[in-house]
N, C-alpha and C positions, 0 to 999 in steps of 0.2 A: 644186783648192781651196787657198787660201792664207790666211795671217794677214791680218787687216784692218789696213791702215795708217792708217785715218782714223777720226775720230769721226763716226758717221753718225746723223742724227736718225731713229731707227727703233726699233720695239718689239723687246725681247728679254727673255729670262728671266734672273732673278737667278741667279748661280752659287751652288753649294751645298756641303753638308757631311754626312758619314756614317761610322760606324765598323765595324770588324770585321777580317777577315783582313788584316793589315798596316796597318790604319788604326784607331787606338785612339780610344775615346771621350775627348773632351777634358775633363779634370777641372778645376774652377775653383781652381787652386792659388794664384792671385794674390789672390782675394777672401778666402780663408781657407786657411791652410796645411793645417789639418786640419778637415774639415767637422764641425760640431757633431753630437751624437747626433740620431737621427731625432726630429722634432717639436720641436726646440729651436733657438734662435737665439743665437749668440754675437756681439754687436755690437762692431765696431771702426770707427774713423774710416776712411772710404773713402780719403781722401788718404794714409793710412798703408799700407793693405793692397792697394789696387787700383792696379796698375802704370799709370802715366801719368795718374792721376786729376786731378792738378793742372793739367796742360796741357789735358786733355780737357774739364774743367769751368771753365777759366779761374780757377783758384785756390780752388775750394770747399774749405772745411775743416770744414763743419758736418754734412754727410751721413754717415750710418753705414752700413756694409755687413756682410752676413753670408751664409752659405750655409745652406740648409735641405735635409735629406735627405727625399725623398718617394718613394713607390713608382713604378716605371715604369708599372705597371698597377695602378690603385687598387682594382681588383677582387681583386687578390692582394697585400694589404698586407704580407705577410711575404716577398714575392718580391724580385726585383731592385730596387735603389734607384738613383736619380739625384739630382743636386744642383742646386738652384735658387738663383740669386743674388738677394738681396733688399736693398733700400736703405730708409733711413728718414731723414726730416727731422723732428726732434722739434718739437712745438708751441712756437712762439716765446714764448707766454705760458702757462706750465704751470698757473697758477692758474685759467685759463679752459678748460683742456683738456676736449674733449668726446668724444674717442675717436680712431679712425683712419679715414683715407680711403685705400683701395687704388686705385691708378691704373694705367691702360694707355693709351698714345698711339696704338695701332693696329698694323696688320700685315696678316696674320700674318707672322712672320719678323722683326719689329722689336723692338729693344731698348727696354726701358722703365725701366731702372734710374736714369736721370737725370731723368725727368719731374718728380719732386718739386721739383727745383731751379727749375722754371718758375713755381711757384706764388707765391713771395714777390714776384717782379717783375711779376706779372700782376694783372688785376682781381680775382682770387681770393685775393689776399694775406690777407684776413681769415681765410680757412680755414687758411692756414699758421700763423696765430697761435693757432688754437683746436684744431687737429687735428694728430696725427702724420700726415704724408703718406708713404705707402708706395709705392715703386716696385719693380719686379722684372723680370728677364729671363725670359720664358717658356722652358720646356724647348725645347732646340734652338737657342737664340739667345744671343749676347753672352757674358756671364760664366757662364751656366748650362751644364750639360752639353749637348753638341751632337754632331752627326755630321759627319764630314769626308769630302768627296768632291771630285774634280776639278771644274773649271769646266764649265759647260754647253758642249758643242761649238760651238753657234752663236755663242758669243762669239769664237771664233777661226777658224772655218771657214765659208766661204761656199759656197752651191751654185754649180754651173757657170753662167756668165753666159748660156749658150744656153738655159737652162731657161725655160719659161713661168712666169707668176706662180703658177699652180696647182702646177706641179712644184716650184717653190721652196718653197711652203708645205708640200708633202708631205715634201720633204727636211728641213725644220725639224721637222716632226712626228715623223719617224723618228729624228732626232737626240735629241729629248726622250725618246722611248720607250726608246732604248738607254741614255740617261743614267739614267732612272728605274730601269730594271732593274739596271744596274750598281751604283747607289748603294743602293737600297732593300734589295737582297738581301744586302748586307754586314751589315745589322742590321735585319732585317725586323720584329723586335719593337719596336724604337725607332720605326721608320717608322710602324708601325700605331698607335702611341700618340700621334702628333702630331695631335691633334684639339682643337677648341675645348672639348669636354667634359672631356678630360683636363687641360687647362690650367685650367679652372674648378675642378676638384678640387684642383689645386695651390694655387689661391687660397684655398680653404678650409683647406688644410694650413697656409698662411701665417697665416690667422686663428687657428687653434689655437695655433701656435707663438708668436704675439703675446700669447696669453692673453686674447683678446677674445671675449666672448660674441657680440657682433655687430660687423660692420664696415659702413662706408659705402664707396661705390665711385664713381669718376669715370672714364668711358671715352670714347674718341674713335675714330671710324671702326671698324676691325675690333674695337677694344676695346669697342664697343657690343654686338657679337655675343658676345664673352666675358662681358660683364655680363649679357646676356639669358640665356646658358647658366647662369651662376652663380645668378641669381635663380630659374631654373626648377628647379635642383637643390637649392639651399640658401636658399630664400626666408625660412625661419625664422631664419637667421643674418645677415640683412641689416637694417640700419637704414634708410639712405637711398641711393638710386642715381640718378645723373644720367648720361645717355648723349647725347653730342653728335655730330652727323653720323651718323645711325643707319643701320645695315645693314638689308636687307630681312629679313622674317620667314622667308622660304623661300630657301635658298641654291641657287637655280636659275641656273646660269651663263649659259645662253642668255638668260634674261630680264634678267639683269644687263647683258649686252652690249647688248641692245635699249634698255634704260632709259637707260644712260649715253650711248649714241650719240644718242638722242632729246634728252636734256638738253643735250648738247654742241651739237647742231644749233640748239636754241633760243637758246643763248648766242651762237653765231655770228651769228644773225640780229640779236640785240641789238647785237653788236659792229659790224656793218656800219652800223647806224643811227647809232651813236656816232661812227664814223669820218666818216660823211657830215656830221654836225653840225660837224666841224672840218675841212672840206674845204680851207680856206685853209692848214691846217698840213700835211695828209697828201696832198692832191691825188689821191685815188682816185676821187672823184666826189661830187656834191652830194646824191645820193639813195642809199638803201640798195641799190636794184637796181643802180645804177652801180658801187658799191663791190664788190658781190658779183661782178659780171661781171669787174671788173678783177682781183680776187683769184684767181678761178678761172683767168683767163688767165695770171697770173703762175705759178700752180701748174703749169699745163699746160706752160708754157715751160720751167720748171726740171725737170719730170719727164722731158722729152725731151732736155734739155741741162743736166745738173747742173753746178754751179759749184764748183770746188775752191779752198779758201782755205788757205794755209799749207802746211807740209810735216811729215813725220815724225809724232811722237806728237801734235803740235798741229794736224794737218791736219783740216779740216772739209769735209764734202761738203754743200752746200746744194742740196737737190733738192725735188721736189714734196712729199715727206713733211715736210720742214722747214717749208715754207710752210703745210701743213695744221696742224702743231703751233702755229705762230704765229697762224693764223686762229682757233684755238679758245682764245684767251687767256682766263684768268679776269679778271674785271672789274678787280681790283686791278692788273693788268698791261696793261690796254688801251693806256695812253699809251706804255709802253715798247715793247710788241710792235708797235703800229701804226707807231712810228718805225722799228723794225727791218724791217718789211715794206716801208716806203717806201725805206729805204736799199738793201735787196736789189733792189727794182725799178729804182733809179737806178744799179745796178752798183757800189755802194760796199760796204765791209766793215761789217756790222752790229756793234753793241756786243757781242752775245753771242759772236761769233767772236773778238773781241779778248780777251774774258775767258777763253775756252778756251785761247788761246795762252799767256796769262800763267799759268794754272793748270797747264798741261802743263810749263812751264819750272820752276815751283815743285816739282812732283812729281818731276821729273828730279833736281832739286837734293837732294831728300830720299831718293832711291832707295836710297842706300847706308847709311842710318842703321838703327839698331836699331828693332824694332817699338815703337810708342808705347804700345800698350795691352796689357791683362793676359793672364795665363796664359802659354801657350807661344807665342802668336802675336798678331798685331795684333787689337785689339778690333774688333768688327764692329757696326755699327748694324743691319744686316739680314742674316739667314741665308737663302740662296737655297733650300736643300733644305727647310728648315722651312716656308718660304713655299709652295712647291709641294706639299709633303706635306699641309699642313692644307687647302689649297684642294681638292686632288684626293681626299683621304680623305672629304671632306664634300660636294663639289659635285654637285648633281643635274643631270646633262645627259648627252647622248649622248657617247660616246667614239669615235664613228665619224668618220673624217676626211671622207668624202664628205658626210655630213650637216652637219657643221660648216662645210665649205667652201660648201655651198649657202646656208646661212643667212648667212654672211659676205657673199656676193654680194648677197643680198636687202637687207641693211642698207646696203650701199653704194648700192643703187638708191633706197632710201627716204630716205636722209639724204645729199645730195650733198656737203656739207661735211665731216661727221663720220662718216659711215657706214663701219664697219669699223675704227674707231680703237680700240675696246675688244676685248680678246683673252682674255677669261676662258675661254670655252667651248673654245677651241683648246688650252688648256694641259694638258689631262688625257688626251689620246690616248696610250695606252700605259702609263698608270699601273697598276702591278701589283696593287693592293689593292682590295677591294670598297668601295663607298660606305658611310659611316657617317652617316646623315642627322642633322641637328639635330632635337632633340625639345624645342622651346620650349613653355612652359606658362604659363597664367594663375596668379597667386596674389595675395595681398592686401598684400604688402610694398610700401613706398613707391617710386614710380618717376616720375622727370621725364625725358621725352624732349625733345631739342632738334633741330629740323630747320632747313634753310636754303632759302629760297624758290627760289633760282636755281642751286643747286649742281648740278654734274654728277658730282662724285666719289661722293657718296652722295645721289642725288636725293630731294627731299622726299617723293614717293610711298612711298619705302621706310620712312620714319618713320611714315607713316600705316598701312602694312601691319604694322609692328611693334606699333603701338598696338592695332590690331585683334586681333592674335594674343595679346599678353601683357598688355595694359592700359596704365595710366599716363596722365599728362597730357602734352600736346605744346605746347612753346613754339616759336614760329616766328620765326627771325631773318631779316630782310629783306636778305640778301646771298647771295653764291655762294662764300664763303670757308670751306673745309673746316675744321671744328673751331675756328672763330674765337671761340666764346663767351668763353673766358677772357681775351681781349684787348679786350672790348667793355664799355661801361658797363652793358649788359644783364646782365653777369655778376652784378650786384647781386641779380638774381632767384635766381641759383644760390646765392649766399651766404645769402639769406633761406631758401631751401629747406633747405640743410644745417643751418641754425640752428633753424628753426621747423617744418620739414616742410611748409611751404606750397607747393603746386605751382601751376603757371601754364599756362593754355591760351591766353595772349595772344600778341601779336606784339611785336617791338621792332626798332628800327633796327639795321642791321648795319654792316659796314665800308663806307665811302663809295666811290663810283666816282671815280677820279682824273680830273683835267683834264690836258691835254697836258704841263703843266710839273710834274706830280707823279708819284710812283712808289710802289710797294708797299714795305712794310717787313716784316721777319721777325717772325713771331709769337713769343710767349713759348714755346709748345710747340716750335716749330722751333728756337729758340735753345737750348733745353735738350736736345733729343733729337738735334740735329745734322742734321736734314733740310736739304737744299740750299736755298739762297736761291731765292725764287720766280723771279728773273730767270734763273736757270740752267736752268729747266725746258725751255727751247727746245733746250738742248744735251743734257741727259741723256735716256736712253731713257724713253719715255712710260710713266707709271704708270697703268694702267687704273683706272677708278673703283671705289670701294667698299672696297678693301683698300689701305691707304696704302703698303704695301711691295710689293704684288703687281705683277708686271710680265709682260706678255704674251709 
């Protein structure tokens, strides 16, 4: 086993963090030198107190930051406390202030402290004029208290090359199990409390500290599960709630894998038809069947004879999995990734490989600098251990390797292009704590759900299942762009909803499908939260659907 010299387009788990013997809980000393007393917030300008905020946010001076002390276990309010980092962007027009909107961009394991900064530059700008927009880092993430653990072994160690695919998968499974045991046991109480319900209770503690009788809420991706949990627990404390790109009502990881593979397969079929329409540009074939055959042949070719580009830290291996990722392009990237597929077929270097080489050089140039972000180490957009802990503390699925392997093989048979691309069910073999299932409920508080017709990250049937479980209206956006509402003219319906409480069960146009000479742009939420540019998705490890920071 050796360290990986190359960037390989393959699924892996995010590296993590956790405390105890020899590894201390990281306290947010940069956001507030001394945390305010329990239940209160002492606001200061983020640019002043959060190390690196200016560079991190490209010069923001308006947002305010504070830390809030909350119980580790809300069932024991007088017990151990942890600190949660909170941000606020005050209503731009105080005379029209309506209240607060608490936000979350997804995860689990994702920072949300900068999401409020996305609102003024998005189609939701009117809300930023009339509401205080609240962001926060969930427990275990970013500027909030978190756990520190070494990186997942699979980031640095490969199984022997002589292993079969099943043996390699078992090797990875055993690596994760050892990692979970090593990390969780260092602070088992913290690990046990990394759940959506616990974070929802932190949200209500934020409400109390803000002095608000009721809050409104805007959540995206896993943030919709957090919203649903909050509404189930604290419906009486909720004014209005909008959930965009909705999670399923039942957190069944096996079902999530099947649903996302099926949705990805459907999009691949649409992609082949689109490529065929522009055969004069890409030359994969004039029919969808011809394009499909050509792409499968290219994948098979590179699976048996991978192509290595570059060297050292910028080295990239283009193999069958790389072709699969490109084949499953979201609609906004069809023109860019079809071009990359044609370039690979023709033996040239695709654009994403050139980007990786440039990024590696830039990273090497910065390697000796001081950490950019707060507290005692570099600020993180996503915390690996928190991600795995929330998923595995709550995921309803078998933890038996043989069962999961069998299902993975069946999905590969059912979905020739996308089968096996999702890896939720395989993530929790060896997790040392029992499942704490979601307990979502109906209530009468206002709720607007938003689903996307062609999305594979959080497929539309999930929004339907959530509506059946907890109620609410469902607005359908005709695109496949995860969490795109705030960037669309259709966001006017969201503004009307927060102003007037008027829900919608209609549909509206989404992000357009590009032609070969156009490309995708970064969404407002991605600009604010630092998620990678869409074009980089072919390089970075695949992010399985449903949880925007979850990685298989």
